[in-house]
The first five atom37 places (N, CA, C, CB, O) and aatype in JSON, in Angstrom:
{
  "aatype": [20, 20, 20, 20, 20, 20, 20, 20, 20, 20, 20, 20, 20, 20, 20, 20, 20, 20, 20, 20, 20, 20, 20, 20, 20, 20, 20, 20, 20, 20, 20, 20, 20, 20, 20, 20, 20, 20, 20, 20, 20, 20, 20, 20, 20, 20, 20, 20, 20, 20, 20, 20, 20, 20, 20, 20, 20, 20, 20, 20, 20, 20, 20, 20, 20, 20, 20, 20, 20, 20, 20, 20, 20, 20, 20, 20, 20, 20, 20, 20, 20, 20, 20, 20, 20, 20, 20, 20, 20, 20, 20, 20, 20, 20, 20, 20, 20, 20, 20, 20, 20, 20, 20, 20, 20, 20, 20, 20, 20, 20, 20, 20, 20, 20, 20],
  "atom_mask": [
    [1, 1, 1, 1, 1],
    [1, 1, 1, 1, 1],
    [1, 1, 1, 1, 1],
    [1, 1, 1, 1, 1],
    [1, 1, 1, 1, 1],
    [1, 1, 1, 1, 1],
    [1, 1, 1, 1, 1],
    [1, 1, 1, 1, 1],
    [1, 1, 1, 1, 1],
    [1, 1, 1, 1, 1],
    [1, 1, 1, 1, 1],
    [1, 1, 1, 1, 1],
    [1, 1, 1, 1, 1],
    [1, 1, 1, 1, 1],
    [1, 1, 1, 1, 1],
    [1, 1, 1, 1, 1],
    [1, 1, 1, 1, 1],
    [1, 1, 1, 1, 1],
    [1, 1, 1, 1, 1],
    [1, 1, 1, 1, 1],
    [1, 1, 1, 1, 1],
    [1, 1, 1, 1, 1],
    [1, 1, 1, 1, 1],
    [1, 1, 1, 1, 1],
    [1, 1, 1, 1, 1],
    [1, 1, 1, 1, 1],
    [1, 1, 1, 1, 1],
    [1, 1, 1, 1, 1],
    [1, 1, 1, 1, 1],
    [1, 1, 1, 1, 1],
    [1, 1, 1, 1, 1],
    [1, 1, 1, 1, 1],
    [1, 1, 1, 1, 1],
    [1, 1, 1, 1, 1],
    [1, 1, 1, 1, 1],
    [1, 1, 1, 1, 1],
    [1, 1, 1, 1, 1],
    [1, 1, 1, 1, 1],
    [1, 1, 1, 1, 1],
    [1, 1, 1, 1, 1],
    [1, 1, 1, 1, 1],
    [1, 1, 1, 1, 1],
    [1, 1, 1, 1, 1],
    [1, 1, 1, 1, 1],
    [1, 1, 1, 1, 1],
    [1, 1, 1, 1, 1],
    [1, 1, 1, 1, 1],
    [1, 1, 1, 1, 1],
    [1, 1, 1, 1, 1],
    [1, 1, 1, 1, 1],
    [1, 1, 1, 1, 1],
    [1, 1, 1, 1, 1],
    [1, 1, 1, 1, 1],
    [1, 1, 1, 1, 1],
    [1, 1, 1, 1, 1],
    [1, 1, 1, 1, 1],
    [1, 1, 1, 1, 1],
    [1, 1, 1, 1, 1],
    [1, 1, 1, 1, 1],
    [1, 1, 1, 1, 1],
    [1, 1, 1, 1, 1],
    [1, 1, 1, 1, 1],
    [1, 1, 1, 1, 1],
    [1, 1, 1, 1, 1],
    [1, 1, 1, 1, 1],
    [1, 1, 1, 1, 1],
    [1, 1, 1, 1, 1],
    [1, 1, 1, 1, 1],
    [1, 1, 1, 1, 1],
    [1, 1, 1, 1, 1],
    [1, 1, 1, 1, 1],
    [1, 1, 1, 1, 1],
    [1, 1, 1, 1, 1],
    [1, 1, 1, 1, 1],
    [1, 1, 1, 1, 1],
    [1, 1, 1, 1, 1],
    [1, 1, 1, 1, 1],
    [1, 1, 1, 1, 1],
    [1, 1, 1, 1, 1],
    [1, 1, 1, 1, 1],
    [1, 1, 1, 1, 1],
    [1, 1, 1, 1, 1],
    [1, 1, 1, 1, 1],
    [1, 1, 1, 1, 1],
    [1, 1, 1, 1, 1],
    [1, 1, 1, 1, 1],
    [1, 1, 1, 1, 1],
    [1, 1, 1, 1, 1],
    [1, 1, 1, 1, 1],
    [1, 1, 1, 1, 1],
    [1, 1, 1, 1, 1],
    [1, 1, 1, 1, 1],
    [1, 1, 1, 1, 1],
    [1, 1, 1, 1, 1],
    [1, 1, 1, 1, 1],
    [1, 1, 1, 1, 1],
    [1, 1, 1, 1, 1],
    [1, 1, 1, 1, 1],
    [1, 1, 1, 1, 1],
    [1, 1, 1, 1, 1],
    [1, 1, 1, 1, 1],
    [1, 1, 1, 1, 1],
    [1, 1, 1, 1, 1],
    [1, 1, 1, 1, 1],
    [1, 1, 1, 1, 1],
    [1, 1, 1, 1, 1],
    [1, 1, 1, 1, 1],
    [1, 1, 1, 1, 1],
    [1, 1, 1, 1, 1],
    [1, 1, 1, 1, 1],
    [1, 1, 1, 1, 1],
    [1, 1, 1, 1, 1],
    [1, 1, 1, 1, 1],
    [1, 1, 1, 1, 1],
    [1, 1, 1, 1, 1]
  ],
  "atom_positions": [
    [[-186.46, -12.84, 172.13], [-185.64, -14.0, 171.86], [-184.71, -13.71, 170.69], [-186.52, -15.22, 171.56], [-183.51, -13.98, 170.79]],
    [[-185.23, -13.17, 169.6], [-184.41, -12.88, 168.43], [-183.44, -11.73, 168.69], [-185.3, -12.55, 167.25], [-182.33, -11.72, 168.15]],
    [[-183.85, -10.77, 169.5], [-182.96, -9.64, 169.81], [-181.73, -10.1, 170.58], [-183.72, -8.58, 170.61], [-180.65, -9.52, 170.41]],
    [[-181.87, -11.1, 171.42], [-180.75, -11.58, 172.23], [-179.79, -12.45, 171.42], [-181.28, -12.36, 173.43], [-178.65, -12.64, 171.83]],
    [[-180.24, -12.98, 170.29], [-179.43, -13.86, 169.46], [-178.13, -13.17, 169.03], [-180.22, -14.32, 168.23], [-177.07, -13.8, 169.02]],
    [[-178.21, -11.9, 168.68], [-177.02, -11.15, 168.25], [-175.97, -11.0, 169.34], [-177.43, -9.78, 167.77], [-174.81, -10.71, 169.05]],
    [[-176.37, -11.2, 170.59], [-175.43, -11.12, 171.71], [-174.94, -12.49, 172.16], [-176.09, -10.4, 172.87], [-174.26, -12.62, 173.18]],
    [[-175.29, -13.53, 171.38], [-174.87, -14.88, 171.72], [-175.68, -15.53, 172.82], [-173.44, -14.87, 172.1], [-175.24, -16.51, 173.42]],
    [[-176.84, -14.98, 173.1], [-177.68, -15.52, 174.16], [-178.83, -16.32, 173.53], [-178.24, -14.39, 175.08], [-179.59, -15.79, 172.72]],
    [[-178.93, -17.57, 173.9], [-180.02, -18.43, 173.41], [-181.18, -18.32, 174.4], [-179.55, -19.93, 173.25], [-181.01, -18.57, 175.59]],
    [[-182.33, -17.95, 173.91], [-183.51, -17.8, 174.75], [-184.5, -18.89, 174.38], [-184.15, -16.39, 174.59], [-184.82, -19.08, 173.2]],
    [[-184.99, -19.59, 175.37], [-186.02, -20.61, 175.2], [-187.3, -20.08, 175.84], [-185.59, -21.99, 175.82], [-187.27, -19.5, 176.92]],
    [[-188.41, -20.3, 175.16], [-189.7, -19.84, 175.66], [-190.44, -21.03, 176.25], [-190.54, -19.15, 174.53], [-190.65, -22.04, 175.57]],
    [[-190.83, -20.92, 177.5], [-191.61, -21.96, 178.16], [-193.03, -21.44, 178.28], [-191.01, -22.35, 179.56], [-193.29, -20.44, 178.95]],
    [[-193.96, -22.15, 177.63], [-195.36, -21.74, 177.6], [-196.21, -22.76, 178.34], [-195.85, -21.57, 176.14], [-196.7, -23.71, 177.73]],
    [[-196.38, -22.57, 179.64], [-197.18, -23.54, 180.41], [-198.67, -23.32, 180.22], [-196.82, -23.46, 181.89], [-199.13, -22.22, 179.9]],
    [[-199.4, -24.4, 180.43], [-200.85, -24.28, 180.48], [-201.24, -23.76, 181.86], [-201.55, -25.64, 180.18], [-200.47, -23.03, 182.5]],
    [[-202.41, -24.12, 182.32], [-202.86, -23.67, 183.64], [-202.47, -24.69, 184.7], [-204.39, -23.44, 183.65], [-202.78, -25.88, 184.59]],
    [[-201.79, -24.21, 185.72], [-201.36, -25.04, 186.83], [-201.86, -24.44, 188.13], [-199.81, -25.19, 186.85], [-202.07, -23.23, 188.23]],
    [[-202.05, -25.3, 189.13], [-202.49, -24.83, 190.45], [-201.31, -24.17, 191.15], [-203.06, -26.0, 191.3], [-200.4, -24.84, 191.63]],
    [[-201.35, -22.84, 191.21], [-200.32, -22.07, 191.89], [-201.02, -20.92, 192.62], [-199.23, -21.52, 190.88], [-202.24, -20.78, 192.53]],
    [[-200.27, -20.13, 193.33], [-200.86, -18.98, 194.01], [-201.35, -17.94, 192.99], [-199.84, -18.33, 194.97], [-202.27, -17.17, 193.29]],
    [[-200.76, -17.92, 191.82], [-201.2, -16.97, 190.79], [-202.59, -17.33, 190.29], [-200.2, -16.95, 189.62], [-203.39, -16.45, 189.98]],
    [[-202.88, -18.63, 190.2], [-204.18, -19.06, 189.68], [-205.18, -19.4, 190.78], [-203.99, -20.26, 188.78], [-206.27, -19.89, 190.49]],
    [[-204.83, -19.15, 192.02], [-205.73, -19.42, 193.14], [-206.97, -18.53, 193.04], [-205.0, -19.2, 194.5], [-206.88, -17.31, 193.12]],
    [[-208.12, -19.17, 192.86], [-209.36, -18.43, 192.61], [-209.76, -17.55, 193.78], [-210.48, -19.39, 192.29], [-210.28, -16.45, 193.57]],
    [[-209.54, -17.99, 195.0], [-209.91, -17.19, 196.16], [-209.12, -15.87, 196.17], [-209.65, -17.98, 197.47], [-209.68, -14.8, 196.42]],
    [[-207.82, -15.97, 195.91], [-207.0, -14.75, 195.86], [-207.41, -13.85, 194.7], [-205.51, -15.12, 195.73], [-207.53, -12.64, 194.85]],
    [[-207.64, -14.46, 193.54], [-208.05, -13.68, 192.37], [-209.38, -12.98, 192.62], [-208.15, -14.59, 191.14], [-209.55, -11.8, 192.3]],
    [[-210.33, -13.73, 193.19], [-211.65, -13.16, 193.46], [-211.54, -11.96, 194.41], [-212.58, -14.22, 194.06], [-212.16, -10.92, 194.19]],
    [[-210.75, -12.12, 195.46], [-210.55, -11.04, 196.42], [-209.95, -9.82, 195.73], [-209.65, -11.51, 197.58], [-210.4, -8.69, 195.96]],
    [[-208.93, -10.04, 194.89], [-208.29, -8.93, 194.18], [-209.22, -8.28, 193.18], [-207.05, -9.42, 193.48], [-209.23, -7.05, 193.04]],
    [[-210.01, -9.08, 192.47], [-210.94, -8.52, 191.49], [-211.99, -7.65, 192.16], [-211.63, -9.64, 190.71], [-212.28, -6.55, 191.69]],
    [[-212.56, -8.14, 193.27], [-213.58, -7.36, 193.96], [-212.99, -6.1, 194.6], [-214.27, -8.21, 195.03], [-213.64, -5.06, 194.66]],
    [[-211.75, -6.21, 195.08], [-211.08, -5.04, 195.63], [-210.85, -3.99, 194.54], [-209.74, -5.44, 196.27], [-211.08, -2.8, 194.76]],
    [[-210.4, -4.43, 193.38], [-210.2, -3.5, 192.25], [-211.53, -2.93, 191.78], [-209.49, -4.22, 191.08], [-211.62, -1.75, 191.41]],
    [[-212.56, -3.75, 191.79], [-213.89, -3.31, 191.36], [-214.38, -2.15, 192.23], [-214.89, -4.48, 191.41], [-214.96, -1.19, 191.72]],
    [[-214.16, -2.26, 193.53], [-214.61, -1.22, 194.45], [-213.92, 0.11, 194.18], [-214.35, -1.65, 195.89], [-214.48, 1.17, 194.47]],
    [[-212.71, 0.08, 193.63], [-211.95, 1.3, 193.37], [-212.27, 1.94, 192.01], [-210.48, 1.0, 193.44], [-211.84, 3.05, 191.73]],
    [[-213.02, 1.23, 191.18], [-213.33, 1.75, 189.85], [-214.33, 2.91, 189.91], [-213.89, 0.64, 188.96], [-215.17, 2.95, 190.8]],
    [[-214.23, 3.83, 188.98], [-215.25, 4.89, 188.89], [-216.6, 4.29, 188.51], [-214.82, 5.97, 187.86], [-216.67, 3.26, 187.83]],
    [[-217.66, 4.93, 188.95], [-219.02, 4.43, 188.68], [-219.28, 4.26, 187.19], [-220.05, 5.37, 189.29], [-220.0, 3.35, 186.78]],
    [[-218.71, 5.14, 186.39], [-218.92, 5.07, 184.95], [-218.45, 3.73, 184.37], [-218.19, 6.23, 184.25], [-219.13, 3.13, 183.54]],
    [[-217.31, 3.28, 184.83], [-216.77, 2.01, 184.35], [-217.58, 0.84, 184.9], [-215.3, 1.86, 184.74], [-217.86, -0.12, 184.17]],
    [[-217.96, 0.92, 186.17], [-218.79, -0.14, 186.75], [-220.1, -0.27, 185.99], [-219.08, 0.15, 188.23], [-220.56, -1.38, 185.72]],
    [[-220.69, 0.85, 185.64], [-221.95, 0.84, 184.89], [-221.73, 0.27, 183.49], [-222.54, 2.25, 184.8], [-222.57, -0.48, 182.99]],
    [[-220.63, 0.63, 182.88], [-220.33, 0.16, 181.53], [-220.21, -1.36, 181.47], [-219.03, 0.81, 181.03], [-220.75, -1.99, 180.56]],
    [[-219.51, -1.95, 182.44], [-219.34, -3.4, 182.46], [-220.54, -4.1, 183.09], [-218.07, -3.77, 183.2], [-220.97, -5.15, 182.63]],
    [[-221.04, -3.53, 184.14], [-222.12, -4.16, 184.89], [-221.57, -5.15, 185.89], [-223.1, -4.84, 183.95], [-220.57, -5.82, 185.63]],
    [[-222.22, -5.25, 187.03], [-221.74, -6.14, 188.08], [-221.88, -7.61, 187.69], [-222.5, -5.88, 189.38], [-221.14, -8.46, 188.2]],
    [[-222.81, -7.92, 186.79], [-222.95, -9.3, 186.31], [-221.68, -9.78, 185.61], [-224.15, -9.42, 185.36], [-221.32, -10.95, 185.7]],
    [[-221.01, -8.87, 184.92], [-219.77, -9.21, 184.23], [-218.75, -9.78, 185.22], [-219.18, -7.97, 183.52], [-218.15, -10.82, 184.97]],
    [[-218.58, -9.1, 186.33], [-217.61, -9.53, 187.34], [-218.03, -10.87, 187.93], [-217.48, -8.48, 188.44], [-217.19, -11.76, 188.09]],
    [[-219.29, -11.02, 188.27], [-219.77, -12.29, 188.85], [-219.59, -13.45, 187.88], [-221.25, -12.17, 189.26], [-219.15, -14.53, 188.28]],
    [[-219.92, -13.24, 186.61], [-219.78, -14.3, 185.61], [-218.32, -14.66, 185.38], [-220.42, -13.87, 184.28], [-217.98, -15.83, 185.18]],
    [[-217.45, -13.65, 185.41], [-216.03, -13.9, 185.23], [-215.48, -14.75, 186.37], [-215.26, -12.58, 185.15], [-214.73, -15.7, 186.13]],
    [[-215.84, -14.43, 187.59], [-215.38, -15.19, 188.75], [-215.96, -16.61, 188.71], [-215.78, -14.48, 190.08], [-215.27, -17.57, 189.04]],
    [[-217.21, -16.74, 188.31], [-217.83, -18.06, 188.19], [-217.11, -18.91, 187.15], [-219.33, -17.93, 187.83], [-216.91, -20.11, 187.35]],
    [[-216.71, -18.28, 186.04], [-215.98, -19.0, 185.0], [-214.62, -19.47, 185.54], [-215.79, -18.1, 183.75], [-214.19, -20.59, 185.24]],
    [[-213.95, -18.62, 186.31], [-212.67, -19.01, 186.91], [-212.83, -20.22, 187.81], [-212.08, -17.85, 187.69], [-211.97, -21.11, 187.82]],
    [[-213.92, -20.27, 188.57], [-214.15, -21.39, 189.48], [-214.36, -22.7, 188.71], [-215.36, -21.11, 190.38], [-213.93, -23.76, 189.16]],
    [[-215.01, -22.61, 187.56], [-215.2, -23.8, 186.72], [-213.87, -24.23, 186.11], [-216.25, -23.53, 185.61], [-213.54, -25.41, 186.12]],
    [[-213.11, -23.27, 185.59], [-211.82, -23.58, 184.96], [-210.82, -24.15, 185.96], [-211.25, -22.34, 184.32], [-209.98, -24.97, 185.6]],
    [[-210.91, -23.72, 187.21], [-209.97, -24.15, 188.24], [-209.95, -25.67, 188.39], [-210.32, -23.5, 189.58], [-208.93, -26.25, 188.75]],
    [[-211.07, -26.31, 188.12], [-211.17, -27.76, 188.28], [-210.25, -28.5, 187.3], [-212.61, -28.22, 188.08], [-209.87, -29.64, 187.56]],
    [[-209.9, -27.85, 186.19], [-209.05, -28.52, 185.2], [-207.58, -28.13, 185.32], [-209.54, -28.21, 183.82], [-206.76, -28.58, 184.52]],
    [[-207.23, -27.29, 186.3], [-205.83, -26.88, 186.47], [-204.99, -28.08, 186.87], [-205.71, -25.76, 187.52], [-205.44, -28.93, 187.65]],
    [[-203.8, -28.16, 186.35], [-202.89, -29.25, 186.62], [-202.11, -28.96, 187.9], [-201.93, -29.48, 185.43], [-201.65, -27.84, 188.11]],
    [[-201.96, -29.95, 188.75], [-201.21, -29.75, 190.0], [-199.79, -30.28, 189.91], [-201.94, -30.42, 191.16], [-199.01, -30.12, 190.85]],
    [[-199.44, -30.92, 188.8], [-198.11, -31.51, 188.63], [-197.15, -30.47, 188.05], [-198.18, -32.76, 187.72], [-196.93, -30.41, 186.84]],
    [[-196.57, -29.65, 188.92], [-195.67, -28.59, 188.49], [-194.35, -29.12, 187.93], [-195.39, -27.67, 189.65], [-193.59, -28.36, 187.32]],
    [[-194.07, -30.39, 188.12], [-192.83, -30.94, 187.58], [-192.84, -30.91, 186.05], [-192.62, -32.39, 188.07], [-191.77, -30.95, 185.43]],
    [[-194.01, -30.84, 185.44], [-194.07, -30.7, 183.98], [-193.39, -29.41, 183.53], [-195.53, -30.73, 183.49], [-192.72, -29.38, 182.5]],
    [[-193.56, -28.36, 184.31], [-192.94, -27.07, 183.99], [-191.46, -27.1, 184.34], [-193.65, -25.92, 184.75], [-190.62, -26.67, 183.55]],
    [[-191.14, -27.6, 185.52], [-189.74, -27.62, 185.93], [-188.91, -28.56, 185.06], [-189.62, -28.03, 187.4], [-187.72, -28.33, 184.87]],
    [[-189.52, -29.62, 184.53], [-188.79, -30.51, 183.6], [-188.44, -29.76, 182.32], [-189.64, -31.76, 183.28], [-187.35, -29.95, 181.76]],
    [[-189.35, -28.93, 181.84], [-189.07, -28.1, 180.66], [-187.92, -27.14, 180.97], [-190.33, -27.31, 180.21], [-187.02, -26.96, 180.15]],
    [[-187.96, -26.53, 182.14], [-186.89, -25.61, 182.54], [-185.54, -26.33, 182.61], [-187.23, -24.95, 183.91], [-184.53, -25.83, 182.13]],
    [[-185.55, -27.5, 183.22], [-184.32, -28.27, 183.35], [-183.75, -28.62, 181.97], [-184.56, -29.54, 184.16], [-182.55, -28.49, 181.74]],
    [[-184.62, -29.07, 181.08], [-184.16, -29.44, 179.73], [-183.59, -28.22, 179.0], [-185.31, -30.06, 178.92], [-182.55, -28.3, 178.35]],
    [[-184.28, -27.09, 179.12], [-183.83, -25.87, 178.46], [-182.46, -25.42, 178.99], [-184.85, -24.75, 178.64], [-181.64, -24.89, 178.23]],
    [[-182.22, -25.62, 180.27], [-180.97, -25.17, 180.88], [-179.81, -26.14, 180.7], [-181.19, -24.94, 182.34], [-178.65, -25.72, 180.66]],
    [[-180.1, -27.43, 180.6], [-179.02, -28.42, 180.6], [-178.79, -29.09, 179.26], [-179.3, -29.45, 181.61], [-177.77, -29.76, 179.08]],
    [[-179.69, -28.95, 178.32], [-179.57, -29.61, 177.04], [-178.5, -28.95, 176.17], [-180.9, -29.62, 176.31], [-178.34, -27.73, 176.19]],
    [[-177.79, -29.77, 175.42], [-176.79, -29.24, 174.49], [-177.48, -28.45, 173.38], [-175.95, -30.39, 173.9], [-176.96, -27.44, 172.91]],
    [[-178.64, -28.93, 172.96], [-179.43, -28.26, 171.91], [-180.86, -28.07, 172.4], [-179.4, -29.09, 170.58], [-181.75, -28.84, 172.03]],
    [[-181.09, -27.07, 173.23], [-182.45, -26.86, 173.76], [-183.4, -26.41, 172.65], [-182.44, -25.81, 174.9], [-183.0, -25.82, 171.65]],
    [[-184.66, -26.7, 172.86], [-185.7, -26.29, 171.91], [-185.93, -24.8, 172.03], [-187.02, -27.08, 172.15], [-185.57, -24.18, 173.03]],
    [[-186.54, -24.23, 171.0], [-186.89, -22.81, 171.03], [-188.1, -22.6, 171.93], [-187.18, -22.29, 169.61], [-188.17, -21.62, 172.67]],
    [[-189.06, -23.52, 171.86], [-190.3, -23.39, 172.63], [-190.59, -24.71, 173.34], [-191.48, -23.0, 171.72], [-190.36, -25.79, 172.82]],
    [[-191.11, -24.56, 174.55], [-191.56, -25.7, 175.35], [-193.01, -25.45, 175.76], [-190.64, -25.92, 176.61], [-193.36, -24.34, 176.18]],
    [[-193.83, -26.46, 175.63], [-195.23, -26.38, 176.09], [-195.4, -27.36, 177.22], [-196.24, -26.67, 174.92], [-195.18, -28.56, 177.05]],
    [[-195.79, -26.87, 178.38], [-195.96, -27.73, 179.56], [-197.44, -27.86, 179.89], [-195.18, -27.16, 180.77], [-198.14, -26.86, 180.06]],
    [[-197.89, -29.1, 179.98], [-199.29, -29.36, 180.32], [-200.11, -29.72, 179.1], [-199.91, -28.15, 181.01], [-199.83, -29.28, 177.98]],
    [[-201.13, -30.54, 179.33], [-201.95, -31.01, 178.21], [-202.69, -29.87, 177.52], [-202.96, -32.04, 178.69], [-202.84, -29.88, 176.3]],
    [[-203.14, -28.87, 178.3], [-203.89, -27.77, 177.69], [-203.0, -26.92, 176.79], [-204.52, -26.89, 178.77], [-203.46, -26.41, 175.76]],
    [[-201.75, -26.77, 177.15], [-200.82, -26.0, 176.31], [-200.54, -26.75, 175.01], [-199.5, -25.73, 177.06], [-200.45, -26.15, 173.95]],
    [[-200.4, -28.07, 175.11], [-200.08, -28.87, 173.92], [-201.29, -29.1, 173.02], [-199.51, -30.2, 174.34], [-201.17, -29.02, 171.8]],
    [[-202.42, -29.37, 173.61], [-203.59, -29.76, 172.81], [-204.54, -28.63, 172.49], [-204.34, -30.82, 173.53], [-205.37, -28.76, 171.59]],
    [[-204.44, -27.52, 173.19], [-205.37, -26.43, 172.95], [-204.66, -25.17, 172.48], [-206.16, -26.13, 174.22], [-204.92, -24.68, 171.38]],
    [[-203.76, -24.65, 173.28], [-203.16, -23.35, 172.98], [-202.17, -23.4, 171.82], [-202.47, -22.82, 174.19], [-202.13, -22.46, 171.02]],
    [[-201.38, -24.46, 171.71], [-200.43, -24.56, 170.62], [-201.14, -24.65, 169.27], [-199.51, -25.77, 170.82], [-200.83, -23.87, 168.37]],
    [[-202.09, -25.59, 169.09], [-202.82, -25.62, 167.81], [-203.6, -24.33, 167.56], [-203.77, -26.81, 167.78], [-203.7, -23.87, 166.42]],
    [[-204.15, -23.74, 168.61], [-204.91, -22.5, 168.47], [-204.03, -21.38, 167.92], [-205.53, -22.1, 169.81], [-204.51, -20.51, 167.19]],
    [[-202.76, -21.39, 168.28], [-201.86, -20.33, 167.84], [-201.57, -20.39, 166.33], [-200.56, -20.41, 168.61], [-201.12, -19.41, 165.75]],
    [[-201.81, -21.54, 165.72], [-201.57, -21.69, 164.28], [-202.79, -21.32, 163.43], [-201.15, -23.12, 163.97], [-202.67, -21.17, 162.22]],
    [[-203.94, -21.19, 164.05], [-205.15, -20.85, 163.31], [-205.17, -19.38, 162.92], [-206.4, -21.19, 164.15], [-204.52, -18.56, 163.57]],
    [[-205.91, -19.04, 161.88], [-206.09, -17.62, 161.57], [-206.75, -16.89, 162.74], [-206.94, -17.44, 160.29], [-207.57, -17.48, 163.45]],
    [[-206.41, -15.65, 162.93], [-206.9, -14.88, 164.08], [-208.42, -14.87, 164.17], [-206.39, -13.46, 164.02], [-208.98, -15.01, 165.26]],
    [[-209.08, -14.72, 163.05], [-210.55, -14.67, 163.08], [-211.13, -15.97, 163.62], [-211.1, -14.38, 161.67], [-212.11, -15.94, 164.36]],
    [[-210.55, -17.09, 163.26], [-211.05, -18.39, 163.72], [-210.72, -18.61, 165.19], [-210.46, -19.52, 162.86], [-211.56, -19.07, 165.96]],
    [[-209.49, -18.29, 165.59], [-209.12, -18.47, 167.0], [-209.93, -17.52, 167.89], [-207.61, -18.24, 167.19], [-210.27, -17.89, 169.02]],
    [[-210.22, -16.31, 167.42], [-211.07, -15.4, 168.19], [-212.46, -15.97, 168.38], [-211.16, -14.03, 167.52], [-213.04, -15.86, 169.46]],
    [[-212.99, -16.58, 167.34], [-214.33, -17.17, 167.42], [-214.36, -18.34, 168.4], [-214.8, -17.64, 166.03], [-215.33, -18.51, 169.15]],
    [[-213.29, -19.14, 168.4], [-213.22, -20.27, 169.35], [-213.04, -19.77, 170.76], [-212.08, -21.23, 168.98], [-212.96, -20.57, 171.69]]
  ]
}
């Protein structure tokens, strides 16, 4: 963003929370994770353990329930950034981005890592 400023280009950062899209589709992610897992060397599989993969996929399934399906929150940010006379530097779309990730970004690293 700052590098483009010298060229007269204004860059706005849109930081969405989790939304229901094909990128966050748990079935697709699970399929890709297990496919990648099968291609890993045995040494790495042993290092992580198969429980790691199962727990990770289980966590994704729990998190999926809180994903937002209202994508207009993101597109509204995009529209404002593109059409506003004075667009903001950063846009946060979704309650999780505003109430969790934005405040978390201001905490000291040690505290945010612990959370």
